[in-house]
Backbone bond lengths (Angstrom), bond angles and torsions (degrees), N, CA, C in turn:
res aa  C-N    CA-C-N  psi(-1)  N-CA   C-N-CA  omega(-1)  CA-C   N-CA-C  phi
1 X - - - 1.391 - - 1.568 110.17 -
2 X 1.354 116.23 124.50 1.437 119.08 173.94 1.505 117.24 -54.91
3 X 1.385 114.63 142.57 1.465 120.38 -175.81 1.592 110.05 -83.36
4 X 1.247 112.98 152.57 1.482 113.87 172.63 1.518 110.29 -66.30
5 X 1.284 118.61 144.19 1.459 120.39 -177.86 1.504 112.62 -96.65
6 X 1.258 117.19 132.17 1.496 127.32 -179.99 1.593 102.57 -88.31
7 X 1.331 118.75 125.00 1.471 117.24 174.79 1.437 113.98 -75.16
8 X 1.223 119.39 149.83 1.554 124.63 177.43 1.454 109.30 -93.70
9 X 1.276 115.20 163.07 1.523 121.15 -177.95 1.522 113.65 -55.96
10 X 1.323 114.02 -22.18 1.445 119.20 -176.12 1.578 115.64 -81.66
11 X 1.286 112.63 -12.47 1.517 120.62 178.18 1.478 108.52 -68.22
12 X 1.336 111.32 151.03 1.506 111.40 178.58 1.563 111.73 -77.29
13 X 1.381 118.92 134.24 1.457 121.37 -175.60 1.454 113.05 -62.02
14 X 1.245 119.20 135.89 1.534 125.04 -179.37 1.523 105.73 -128.76
15 X 1.395 119.12 121.58 1.407 120.32 -170.91 1.575 109.23 -102.53
16 X 1.339 116.88 -5.14 1.439 119.61 -174.88 1.505 112.43 -74.48
17 X 1.292 120.07 150.78 1.491 122.78 -177.54 1.527 106.31 -131.96
18 X 1.303 110.04 157.93 1.512 120.99 171.75 1.563 108.21 -110.72
19 X 1.313 117.74 124.67 1.426 118.11 168.95 1.457 117.37 -79.01
20 X 1.314 117.43 136.20 1.469 129.49 -172.77 1.490 108.66 -119.41
21 X 1.376 116.78 133.11 1.425 123.18 164.39 1.524 110.90 -95.36
22 X 1.251 120.12 126.83 1.457 123.34 173.35 1.502 109.50 -118.19
23 X 1.349 111.13 123.65 1.582 119.03 173.97 1.567 106.10 -94.72
24 X 1.351 117.63 130.69 1.387 120.34 -170.00 1.564 111.25 -127.20
25 X 1.275 111.55 151.74 1.572 119.89 167.83 1.385 107.81 -124.91
26 X 1.352 119.67 149.42 1.509 122.00 -177.91 1.499 109.94 -162.01
27 X 1.316 117.57 146.55 1.513 125.07 171.53 1.464 104.08 -88.58
28 X 1.294 117.35 119.79 1.565 121.70 -178.38 1.559 109.22 -70.70
29 X 1.262 122.09 -15.73 1.514 119.80 177.50 1.432 110.69 -69.76
30 X 1.344 115.05 129.74 1.442 123.26 -179.46 1.565 113.13 86.58
31 X 1.384 117.44 -2.42 1.370 118.09 174.06 1.597 107.40 -112.18
32 X 1.322 112.45 143.99 1.551 119.04 -179.03 1.587 110.42 -88.37
33 X 1.251 110.36 41.36 1.615 111.25 178.66 1.480 107.64 98.26
34 X 1.401 108.31 -174.73 1.453 116.47 -177.77 1.505 115.08 -93.33
35 X 1.319 120.02 -40.29 1.430 125.96 -165.94 1.649 104.00 -74.12
36 X 1.360 112.01 150.85 1.412 118.87 -175.08 1.516 108.10 -69.33
37 X 1.356 117.73 137.83 1.399 126.86 175.24 1.538 105.60 -145.50
38 X 1.322 119.85 110.17 1.471 125.61 -176.70 1.566 114.92 -44.33
39 X 1.352 115.51 -40.53 1.482 121.50 -169.93 1.481 110.08 -88.64
40 X 1.397 120.15 -6.13 1.431 121.80 -173.30 1.475 112.74 -132.04
41 X 1.342 117.80 158.00 1.541 122.95 178.64 1.534 105.51 -86.65
42 X 1.320 110.93 120.14 1.462 117.76 -176.98 1.470 108.46 -136.10
43 X 1.301 120.99 167.40 1.530 123.28 -177.89 1.524 107.64 -63.34
44 X 1.298 120.16 -50.80 1.435 120.13 -175.47 1.589 110.37 -64.92
45 X 1.393 113.85 -37.77 1.447 116.48 -179.77 1.488 114.28 -60.35
46 X 1.347 112.85 -43.69 1.463 119.74 -179.26 1.619 108.53 -66.16
47 X 1.347 118.39 -46.06 1.448 124.78 177.21 1.511 110.50 -55.44
48 X 1.305 121.69 -50.08 1.394 124.32 -177.30 1.485 114.33 -64.67
49 X 1.342 119.69 -41.62 1.373 123.82 172.17 1.503 118.30 -66.62
50 X 1.328 113.48 -34.90 1.486 118.16 179.32 1.513 110.00 -74.99
51 X 1.349 117.83 -40.79 1.456 119.20 174.83 1.475 111.74 -58.71
52 X 1.339 115.26 -46.42 1.488 117.32 -176.68 1.558 110.25 -62.06
53 X 1.294 116.49 -44.97 1.475 120.44 -173.95 1.460 109.84 -69.74
54 X 1.390 119.72 -46.96 1.449 126.39 -172.88 1.544 108.51 -66.38
55 X 1.306 117.61 -41.35 1.486 122.09 -175.15 1.504 111.78 -98.64
56 X 1.296 118.79 7.34 1.461 123.97 178.10 1.567 112.99 52.79
57 X 1.336 115.17 49.68 1.481 121.28 -175.67 1.563 106.38 -86.00
58 X 1.224 113.54 150.96 1.515 120.33 179.46 1.526 110.37 -70.51
59 X 1.305 116.83 -28.93 1.417 117.57 177.01 1.581 107.58 -149.80
60 X 1.379 111.78 162.20 1.538 113.53 -178.65 1.518 111.68 -68.43
61 X 1.215 113.08 140.19 1.556 115.70 178.68 1.512 113.00 -81.43
62 X 1.298 116.36 162.28 1.447 126.37 178.85 1.617 106.74 -77.31
63 X 1.245 117.28 124.87 1.473 122.14 176.85 1.497 107.27 -111.61
64 X 1.333 117.84 124.25 1.547 124.36 -178.64 1.591 105.03 -111.26
65 X 1.297 117.24 125.44 1.452 119.75 177.60 1.448 114.25 -104.67
66 X 1.381 119.50 163.74 1.413 129.86 175.71 1.507 111.16 -60.86
67 X 1.285 114.98 -39.01 1.520 126.11 -177.52 1.482 113.37 -173.74
68 X 1.293 120.04 162.27 1.422 123.92 -174.73 1.528 107.34 -97.65
69 X 1.282 118.31 138.05 1.469 126.10 170.96 1.519 109.79 -108.05
70 X 1.306 120.48 140.59 1.318 126.54 178.48 1.527 115.39 -66.00
71 X 1.283 122.47 166.53 1.486 120.71 165.61 1.492 114.41 -57.51
72 X 1.367 116.14 131.46 1.458 122.46 -179.55 1.465 111.99 91.35
73 X 1.353 122.48 -15.81 1.439 124.03 178.43 1.504 110.61 -81.76
74 X 1.322 120.22 140.52 1.400 127.97 -170.46 1.587 107.80 -102.38
75 X 1.351 113.17 161.29 1.490 120.58 173.63 1.464 110.57 -141.96
76 X 1.370 116.51 136.92 1.429 123.56 170.75 1.540 108.14 -110.63
77 X 1.282 120.51 -12.35 1.534 122.16 -175.31 1.531 111.68 -149.92
78 X 1.267 115.19 45.99 1.517 118.29 177.17 1.523 103.61 -74.01
79 X 1.303 117.54 152.77 1.477 123.45 176.36 1.563 110.76 -130.08
80 X 1.324 112.41 139.25 1.465 118.12 173.84 1.441 109.68 -137.48
81 X 1.377 116.00 160.22 1.474 116.45 164.77 1.523 111.73 -124.02
82 X 1.262 114.56 158.06 1.534 123.09 -177.81 1.515 108.32 -148.75
83 X 1.297 115.20 136.18 1.515 117.09 173.51 1.558 111.08 -97.17
84 X 1.342 112.42 123.78 1.439 117.60 -177.81 1.611 108.41 -118.78
85 X 1.398 111.72 143.61 1.528 116.12 -178.48 1.501 109.30 -58.72
86 X 1.359 117.34 134.48 1.429 123.86 179.91 1.533 110.71 -65.57
87 X 1.324 119.82 -22.38 1.474 126.34 179.33 1.398 108.24 -60.85
88 X 1.305 123.83 -18.80 1.548 122.25 -174.98 1.489 109.14 -78.15
89 X 1.291 119.69 -15.26 1.451 118.69 -175.46 1.587 113.59 -108.88
90 X 1.260 119.67 141.29 1.393 126.76 -177.62 1.590 111.03 -50.72
91 X 1.274 119.11 132.47 1.428 119.83 179.60 1.517 111.73 -59.83
92 X 1.244 119.37 -39.45 1.462 122.20 -173.20 1.474 110.72 -75.76
93 X 1.246 122.74 -32.58 1.449 126.43 -169.98 1.565 111.63 -104.42
94 X 1.394 118.03 -25.20 1.338 123.08 -176.34 1.538 116.51 64.76
95 X 1.294 120.78 -163.09 1.535 119.08 -175.12 1.576 109.45 -62.67
96 X 1.351 115.17 142.61 1.419 124.02 -179.94 1.495 110.95 -124.30
97 X 1.372 112.84 90.58 1.499 114.84 -179.27 1.503 114.99 -55.50
98 X 1.278 120.75 -44.53 1.484 119.31 -176.39 1.566 113.42 -60.68
99 X 1.393 112.36 -42.24 1.508 118.96 178.67 1.508 112.42 -65.04
100 X 1.439 115.86 -35.49 1.413 120.16 -176.74 1.533 107.68 -69.85
101 X 1.316 112.33 -42.50 1.535 123.42 -177.02 1.581 105.68 -61.80
102 X 1.309 121.03 -53.15 1.454 123.96 -178.97 1.510 111.75 -60.23
103 X 1.340 116.98 -46.38 1.434 115.84 -179.14 1.446 115.01 -64.59
104 X 1.338 119.98 -38.17 1.445 120.48 -177.32 1.579 107.61 -73.05
105 X 1.316 117.35 -41.58 1.477 119.05 178.78 1.480 114.04 -59.35
106 X 1.318 113.44 -36.13 1.511 118.60 -179.20 1.556 109.69 -62.29
107 X 1.356 112.04 -43.83 1.470 115.24 177.43 1.512 113.02 -74.23
108 X 1.240 124.20 -33.64 1.373 122.25 -173.49 1.574 112.11 -80.66
109 X 1.333 116.00 -15.86 1.472 123.49 169.42 1.546 115.20 50.16
110 X 1.329 113.23 39.43 1.521 118.33 174.93 1.431 114.15 87.47
111 X 1.321 119.89 -14.77 1.510 113.45 175.04 1.539 113.49 -64.17
112 X 1.302 116.48 -26.25 1.499 123.47 175.15 1.484 101.43 -143.99
113 X 1.358 115.76 137.29 1.444 120.36 173.28 1.549 113.07 -112.07
114 X 1.298 113.72 126.15 1.574 115.17 176.16 1.497 104.28 -85.30
115 X 1.264 114.27 114.23 1.452 124.22 179.17 1.437 109.59 -80.28
116 X 1.260 119.05 -39.03 1.558 118.56 -178.84 1.469 103.34 -157.09
117 X 1.348 113.06 144.18 1.527 124.80 171.32 1.474 107.35 -127.37
118 X 1.292 113.79 134.29 1.464 116.58 173.92 1.549 111.12 -157.17
119 X 1.366 111.21 142.99 1.540 116.95 178.46 1.424 108.93 -73.22
120 X 1.400 119.99 139.87 1.470 122.71 -173.95 1.569 104.47 -133.76
121 X 1.252 118.99 175.01 1.384 129.05 176.06 1.525 106.94 -73.45
122 X 1.363 117.25 154.43 1.434 120.33 177.72 1.596 111.79 -73.30
123 X 1.311 112.21 -9.85 1.507 117.97 173.34 1.512 110.63 -72.51
124 X 1.308 119.99 -15.71 1.380 122.24 179.95 1.556 111.24 -80.17
125 X 1.357 114.40 134.25 1.454 116.96 176.34 1.515 105.27 -134.64
126 X 1.372 116.11 131.78 1.490 115.63 -170.27 1.573 112.95 -66.13
127 X 1.321 115.35 -29.11 1.390 123.25 177.05 1.431 115.55 -84.07
128 X 1.347 120.35 -59.07 1.380 126.61 -169.96 1.520 114.79 -79.32
129 X 1.315 119.89 -21.29 1.419 124.54 176.25 1.487 112.47 -83.85
130 X 1.305 117.14 -8.64 1.515 123.57 -174.91 1.493 103.66 -75.49
131 X 1.332 117.40 134.79 1.503 124.06 176.89 1.515 111.66 -101.16
132 X 1.251 117.84 -20.71 1.568 121.14 174.33 1.495 108.80 -158.94
133 X 1.381 114.55 166.01 1.422 121.77 166.40 1.528 106.96 -128.59
134 X 1.252 117.65 151.41 1.450 118.91 178.02 1.553 108.31 -131.96
135 X 1.286 117.75 130.14 1.464 124.90 175.27 1.568 111.60 -123.40
136 X 1.309 110.05 156.34 1.478 119.68 177.98 1.545 111.01 -127.70
137 X 1.301 118.69 136.29 1.444 124.59 174.57 1.495 114.26 -116.35
138 X 1.356 117.67 126.32 1.444 117.31 -174.26 1.571 108.54 -107.61
139 X 1.296 114.04 131.38 1.499 119.68 -178.70 1.547 108.99 -128.79
140 X 1.398 112.78 134.19 1.548 117.72 -178.62 1.565 104.35 -107.31
141 X 1.359 115.87 132.51 1.437 120.75 177.04 1.561 108.54 -86.63
142 X 1.300 119.94 97.08 1.482 122.74 176.67 1.478 105.80 -158.64
143 X 1.372 114.79 168.98 1.469 116.94 177.41 1.404 112.13 -80.34
144 X 1.358 122.71 122.37 1.534 124.19 175.32 1.466 108.51 -61.90
145 X 1.307 117.31 163.34 1.409 130.70 0.89 1.584 108.35 -76.16
146 X 1.310 118.62 150.76 1.338 124.96 172.70 1.560 117.30 -95.29
147 X 1.343 119.13 165.11 1.439 118.61 175.07 1.506 110.40 -61.45
148 X 1.382 115.93 157.68 1.472 112.95 -172.76 1.522 113.13 -70.03
149 X 1.472 116.10 -29.60 1.489 116.86 176.71 1.507 116.23 -65.88
150 X 1.406 114.97 -27.78 1.405 113.32 -179.18 1.630 106.92 -86.66
151 X 1.269 121.78 -25.76 1.489 120.20 169.69 1.553 111.80 -59.48
152 X 1.320 114.56 -33.13 1.516 116.38 -179.44 1.418 114.67 -69.02
153 X 1.292 119.94 -19.95 1.503 124.07 -175.53 1.588 111.91 -123.48
154 X 1.259 119.24 -10.02 1.400 116.93 -172.32 1.611 108.21 -155.58
155 X 1.335 114.32 176.89 1.538 116.19 -179.30 1.479 99.75 -126.94
156 X 1.430 114.98 125.88 1.379 123.20 -178.98 1.522 109.56 -94.16
157 X 1.342 120.40 120.50 1.445 128.41 -177.16 1.486 109.55 -125.76
158 X 1.355 119.20 159.56 1.404 124.84 175.00 1.545 108.66 -78.44
159 X 1.309 115.67 130.14 1.489 120.72 177.69 1.450 109.85 -109.63
160 X 1.315 115.07 -172.84 1.508 124.39 7.02 1.456 106.82 -87.51
161 X 1.442 111.23 157.99 1.459 122.02 -179.22 1.535 109.23 -103.65
162 X 1.221 116.37 138.62 1.427 124.40 179.16 1.562 108.31 -83.96
163 X 1.227 115.86 85.85 1.562 123.60 -173.07 1.480 105.18 -67.40
164 X 1.244 124.59 -36.49 1.480 125.55 -175.66 1.564 105.55 -65.21
165 X 1.328 122.03 -44.68 1.443 126.73 176.17 1.522 110.00 -61.31
166 X 1.379 114.04 -42.09 1.515 115.90 -177.13 1.471 112.42 -71.37
167 X 1.363 117.87 -15.44 1.476 120.09 176.42 1.504 108.73 -87.85
168 X 1.316 120.40 -25.21 1.432 120.72 171.68 1.558 108.55 -62.50
169 X 1.334 116.61 -39.68 1.472 120.63 174.78 1.585 112.52 -61.17
170 X 1.353 114.22 -40.37 1.407 116.89 -178.94 1.511 110.95 -59.70
171 X 1.390 113.67 -40.11 1.501 112.90 -179.54 1.446 110.84 -68.73
172 X 1.346 124.43 -19.90 1.395 125.17 178.90 1.603 111.95 -77.95
173 X 1.303 117.91 -22.45 1.543 122.09 178.69 1.511 110.11 -87.84
174 X 1.348 116.43 -19.58 1.510 114.64 -178.08 1.445 110.01 -63.35
175 X 1.286 113.09 147.77 1.589 117.68 -176.45 1.528 111.55 101.02
176 X 1.342 115.41 -171.31 1.468 120.29 -177.70 1.542 109.12 -96.36
177 X 1.403 119.05 123.15 1.468 124.58 -177.71 1.586 107.85 -136.39
178 X 1.235 113.46 160.46 1.526 119.58 167.84 1.590 103.03 -88.18
179 X 1.280 115.28 115.30 1.458 118.87 -177.24 1.531 114.62 -101.86
180 X 1.314 114.66 30.89 1.475 118.78 -177.85 1.482 111.19 -58.03
181 X 1.257 121.84 -29.57 1.507 121.60 -175.53 1.551 108.43 -77.72
182 X 1.327 116.28 -10.26 1.469 118.00 -177.09 1.513 112.45 -123.83
183 X 1.290 117.03 23.33 1.589 117.83 -178.02 1.538 102.67 -141.30
184 X 1.347 107.23 158.42 1.429 120.01 167.72 1.489 106.08 -92.36
185 X 1.380 116.25 130.86 1.435 124.71 -172.11 1.528 103.32 -75.94
186 X 1.437 114.25 133.45 1.461 122.48 176.65 1.548 113.23 -59.39
187 X 1.273 115.05 143.41 1.473 117.54 176.35 1.619 111.89 -53.57
188 X 1.328 114.62 136.43 1.389 121.58 175.99 1.530 112.59 72.64
189 X 1.364 116.95 12.87 1.429 120.97 -179.71 1.586 104.03 -93.42
190 X 1.393 116.17 134.02 1.513 118.96 177.40 1.484 112.75 -60.85
191 X 1.361 113.62 141.53 1.492 118.79 -170.06 1.566 111.01 -62.83
192 X 1.279 119.02 -29.40 1.387 119.22 -178.17 1.564 116.33 -95.98
193 X 1.237 113.60 5.54 1.552 122.04 178.86 1.475 109.17 -69.57
194 X 1.377 120.74 126.02 1.509 122.25 178.79 1.522 107.25 -63.17
195 X 1.408 112.39 154.89 1.458 118.62 171.73 1.553 104.03 -117.64
196 X 1.304 116.64 73.62 1.414 124.07 178.28 1.537 114.48 -71.53
197 X 1.341 115.84 124.61 1.519 120.05 178.19 1.544 103.46 -137.57
198 X 1.387 112.20 147.71 1.420 119.66 175.59 1.564 111.47 -108.24
199 X 1.379 112.50 114.61 1.524 117.52 -179.05 1.476 102.07 -96.15
200 X 1.465 110.41 126.36 1.553 120.12 -178.92 1.587 106.43 -82.05
201 X 1.298 117.48 -42.09 1.479 112.74 176.88 1.587 104.32 -169.84
202 X 1.211 112.29 159.55 1.562 121.69 -178.09 1.514 105.82 -153.07
203 X 1.365 116.44 143.86 1.420 120.52 173.27 1.496 110.42 -164.88
204 X 1.357 119.43 152.80 1.413 132.07 175.33 1.483 108.06 -101.83
205 X 1.346 118.06 147.03 1.421 124.85 175.61 1.560 109.41 -154.34
206 X 1.419 109.49 146.94 1.394 117.90 174.42 1.584 108.19 -81.95
207 X 1.356 114.17 144.91 1.476 120.57 174.33 1.527 111.81 -120.17
208 X 1.269 112.00 146.98 1.419 118.59 -179.87 1.610 103.63 -91.60
209 X 1.362 116.22 135.60 1.406 118.71 175.24 1.482 111.07 -94.85
210 X 1.321 114.76 80.72 1.543 123.05 -173.03 1.437 111.33 -63.87
211 X 1.302 121.86 -24.61 1.504 125.31 -175.68 1.565 106.66 -96.84
212 X 1.289 121.46 -3.75 1.438 118.83 178.46 1.541 109.38 65.71
213 X 1.402 121.70 38.56 1.375 118.93 -178.03 1.432 115.43 -90.31
214 X 1.388 118.08 -19.54 1.507 122.14 -179.13 1.577 104.91 -74.38
215 X 1.350 113.32 137.17 1.497 119.16 179.74 1.577 103.55 -62.92
216 X 1.316 112.58 133.47 1.512 116.35 177.86 1.570 116.56 65.19
217 X 1.336 112.05 15.16 1.495 118.51 -175.19 1.518 110.14 54.30
218 X 1.328 116.72 41.55 1.490 120.74 178.12 1.594 110.08 -61.37
219 X 1.231 113.14 134.97 1.487 122.45 176.73 1.430 112.06 -56.46
220 X 1.386 122.19 139.70 1.420 120.70 -173.18 1.615 99.99 -124.23
221 X 1.328 114.66 146.73 1.392 125.02 172.46 1.612 108.37 -133.89
222 X 1.318 114.68 145.26 1.515 119.47 -174.36 1.497 110.17 -129.94
223 X 1.288 118.37 132.19 1.490 121.94 168.08 1.449 113.52 -96.42
224 X 1.289 119.00 131.41 1.440 122.61 176.15 1.558 104.56 -118.82
225 X 1.309 113.44 133.28 1.417 116.94 -174.61 1.528 107.80 -145.05
226 X 1.363 115.50 131.22 1.507 122.50 -178.34 1.526 107.96 -121.99
227 X 1.255 116.63 132.87 1.527 121.73 178.80 1.494 108.56 -146.83
228 X 1.360 115.48 155.62 1.517 118.06 172.56 1.452 108.67 -53.79
229 X 1.232 120.35 -41.44 1.476 124.18 -179.93 1.485 111.83 -166.87
230 X 1.305 123.17 160.77 1.409 126.91 -175.54 1.544 111.01 -124.54
231 X 1.396 114.95 151.89 1.441 113.23 176.71 1.558 102.26 -100.78
232 X 1.332 111.71 171.91 1.463 117.90 -173.09 1.552 115.49 -56.47
233 X 1.349 114.81 131.40 1.402 120.65 175.35 1.614 113.64 72.69
234 X 1.321 118.44 -0.04 1.398 124.42 -171.14 1.472 115.69 -56.36
235 X 1.455 116.39 -49.97 1.483 120.03 -179.80 1.572 106.51 -65.31
236 X 1.285 118.34 -44.94 1.493 119.94 -175.16 1.501 111.51 -62.30
237 X 1.353 114.81 -44.63 1.448 116.74 178.83 1.540 114.04 -66.00
238 X 1.297 118.96 -42.26 1.447 122.97 174.93 1.546 109.77 -61.99
239 X 1.316 118.66 -35.41 1.450 119.98 -177.24 1.472 112.23 -73.92
240 X 1.287 123.14 -34.32 1.416 128.84 176.53 1.505 111.31 -71.43
241 X 1.361 117.89 -33.11 1.419 120.46 178.68 1.526 110.67 -78.16
242 X 1.431 119.71 -35.01 1.356 119.16 179.29 1.542 114.14 -74.26
243 X 1.328 112.14 -33.34 1.465 117.52 176.40 1.543 108.29 -62.12
244 X 1.296 120.12 -43.37 1.484 129.65 -178.68 1.605 104.33 -59.76
245 X 1.290 120.11 -43.95 1.443 126.50 178.83 1.576 105.93 -65.32
246 X 1.319 119.28 -47.41 1.406 119.82 176.85 1.538 118.90 -64.70
247 X 1.267 114.80 -20.51 1.419 121.45 176.41 1.578 110.00 -85.94
248 X 1.380 117.78 -16.50 1.452 122.42 -172.38 1.478 116.35 84.86
249 X 1.379 114.72 13.99 1.528 120.23 -178.43 1.535 109.30 -88.42
250 X 1.299 119.54 -14.78 1.501 123.92 -177.54 1.566 102.90 -137.51
251 X 1.338 107.83 146.43 1.515 120.27 177.74 1.507 110.06 -56.53
252 X 1.240 119.45 145.98 1.492 121.61 179.63 1.528 112.66 -65.92
253 X 1.297 118.27 -21.34 1.458 121.79 178.83 1.507 114.78 -88.89
254 X 1.343 116.64 5.62 1.467 118.49 -170.73 1.515 113.12 -62.43
255 X 1.307 120.34 -43.40 1.420 119.80 -178.25 1.531 110.71 -64.82
256 X 1.344 114.68 -46.13 1.517 117.69 179.36 1.453 110.67 -56.88
257 X 1.338 117.50 -46.28 1.440 119.97 -179.39 1.509 111.50 -64.72
258 X 1.296 121.46 -38.16 1.532 120.50 179.90 1.436 112.61 -72.67
259 X 1.388 117.26 -31.16 1.457 117.68 174.37 1.598 111.00 -63.43
260 X 1.229 117.18 -24.36 1.539 122.14 178.18 1.470 109.94 -88.14
261 X 1.436 119.07 -47.05 1.426 118.57 -176.56 1.515 114.10 -79.69
262 X 1.412 116.65 -23.19 1.482 120.70 -179.42 1.482 116.18 69.60
263 X 1.365 117.95 14.40 1.427 125.63 -174.22 1.565 108.09 -107.76
264 X 1.383 111.95 133.05 1.501 116.78 -177.21 1.466 110.37 -103.93
265 X 1.361 122.37 -3.49 1.483 125.12 -176.00 1.608 107.77 -54.90
266 X 1.336 112.12 136.66 1.513 124.00 175.11 1.568 112.52 69.35
267 X 1.364 116.64 12.76 1.404 115.40 170.97 1.548 113.04 -88.61
268 X 1.244 121.91 152.25 1.457 119.33 -168.88 1.670 106.64 -71.74
269 X 1.408 114.73 156.86 1.498 112.63 176.76 1.385 117.40 -64.12
270 X 1.289 118.38 167.61 1.501 125.77 -173.94 1.663 106.58 -60.90
271 X 1.270 111.94 141.73 1.425 117.85 179.43 1.585 106.20 -63.66
272 X 1.360 115.58 150.82 1.507 121.01 178.33 1.599 113.30 -54.55
273 X 1.318 110.08 141.35 1.505 119.77 -177.18 1.552 110.09 -57.92
274 X 1.320 118.42 -30.58 1.511 114.99 -166.52 1.561 114.20 -72.21
275 X 1.364 115.90 -13.29 1.511 114.24 -179.36 1.496 114.35 -87.74
276 X 1.409 114.25 -3.71 1.473 123.20 -172.25 1.512 112.94 -99.78
277 X 1.323 118.20 130.60 1.489 126.10 175.28 1.535 111.36 -133.81
278 X 1.240 113.79 137.15 1.465 123.55 166.99 1.601 108.14 -81.72
279 X 1.318 114.47 115.19 1.449 118.90 -175.74 1.568 117.48 -114.23
280 X 1.404 115.52 2.70 1.377 115.09 -179.86 1.524 111.86 -176.59
281 X 1.278 118.96 143.07 1.534 125.04 168.13 1.469 110.89 -127.32
282 X 1.294 121.50 132.01 1.405 124.22 -176.02 1.494 115.16 -92.55
283 X 1.317 117.56 128.74 1.550 125.62 175.11 1.436 111.89 -136.25
284 X 1.288 113.33 155.00 1.580 120.36 170.49 1.481 108.09 -62.37
285 X 1.311 110.19 163.57 1.486 117.64 175.01 1.511 115.52 -60.26
286 X 1.358 115.71 -30.27 1.412 116.73 -178.94 1.506 112.31 -64.54
287 X 1.298 117.51 -22.41 1.515 125.76 176.95 1.475 112.66 -97.33
288 X 1.394 115.16 8.61 1.548 111.75 179.15 1.519 110.23 99.55
289 X 1.242 121.21 0.12 1.532 119.89 -179.61 1.477 112.34 73.13
290 X 1.329 112.89 -175.43 1.516 119.26 -174.88 1.484 110.46 -71.00
291 X 1.349 111.92 151.28 1.529 114.05 172.78 1.527 112.84 -87.94
292 X 1.303 119.66 163.51 1.451 124.75 -179.69 1.462 110.27 74.17
293 X 1.390 116.76 -156.71 1.415 121.74 -174.98 1.467 112.21 -111.42
294 X 1.401 119.37 10.56 1.440 121.42 -179.50 1.468 108.97 -92.11
295 X 1.295 119.33 154.35 1.597 123.16 175.61 1.489 107.38 -138.58
C-alpha cells in the first residue's frame, strides 16, 4: 500500500480542506471515555494522534463527535467529522475512502475500528446534523457477582424482571420531558435550568442466547432507546430505575412521579457503564444516512 506523502517546505501552500465523516466502533473498556483529555487515553485522543501520524500532519486535527460516551461505554456506530488538507490526496484520484480506512485501522490496531470513511460536504456536522441517537443496554438475570467478561458488556441483576411493567415505564418517558431527576447536571449549568430531552421511543425485550454465551444460560433483557439527544448519565439512570421497578423494589409510578417532581433523592445509582452501547446515529441522506444497522 502506498504511503501518504508529506509535503516539503518547497511545495505551494494549500489551505483548502476536505471534510470527512468517519463511522467508528470501539470497546469502551480501557478507554477513559470519548472526549479528548491530554492525560488519559480516549477515543478522540487516539483518533487525533493516529490521524496526525498516519497522514504526516504538522499538528493533530480537530475531531468532532456525534455525542460523548463515558468511560466503559461501547459504540458500534459512533460518528465523527474531521477536516483534512486536500493536498494529502492525489490530484488525479481525489479522496480515497478505502485507502484512508485501511491506513487508519492498521495504526489503530483494533483499539478503535473505522467502519466507514467518506468525504462529505462542509455543511455536515457530526453533532448538529444528527437527528437522533440510539443506545442499547444489556441486562443478565442471574445472581451477582458475574464473570468479568459479562460485566464488561452487560449488567448482572437478580431476576426475574417484570419486562411488561418496565415497558409501561418506557411509554411514560416517550416525548419531551425535563430529565433532571435522571441526569448529571453539566458543569457550569445553573441548578434550576431544565434538562429537556425528547425521547422518540424506548422498549425492553427478552433475547435468546442462541450461542449459549451467558453463564448458566442466564436470561437476557435489552433496553433500546432513541432520542434526539441525551443528557449525561440519562440512559444509565433510567435503566437502573426501571430495573428496580421490574424487580419490585420501586413503585411502578416512580419514573412518572420523578419526571414531575424533578427529584433524584433515593433513586438507585446509575447502572454500570459496561452494559451500554451506542448503536446508531440518524442523519439525512445528504450526510450519508444513519450509522450502524438501525433505521
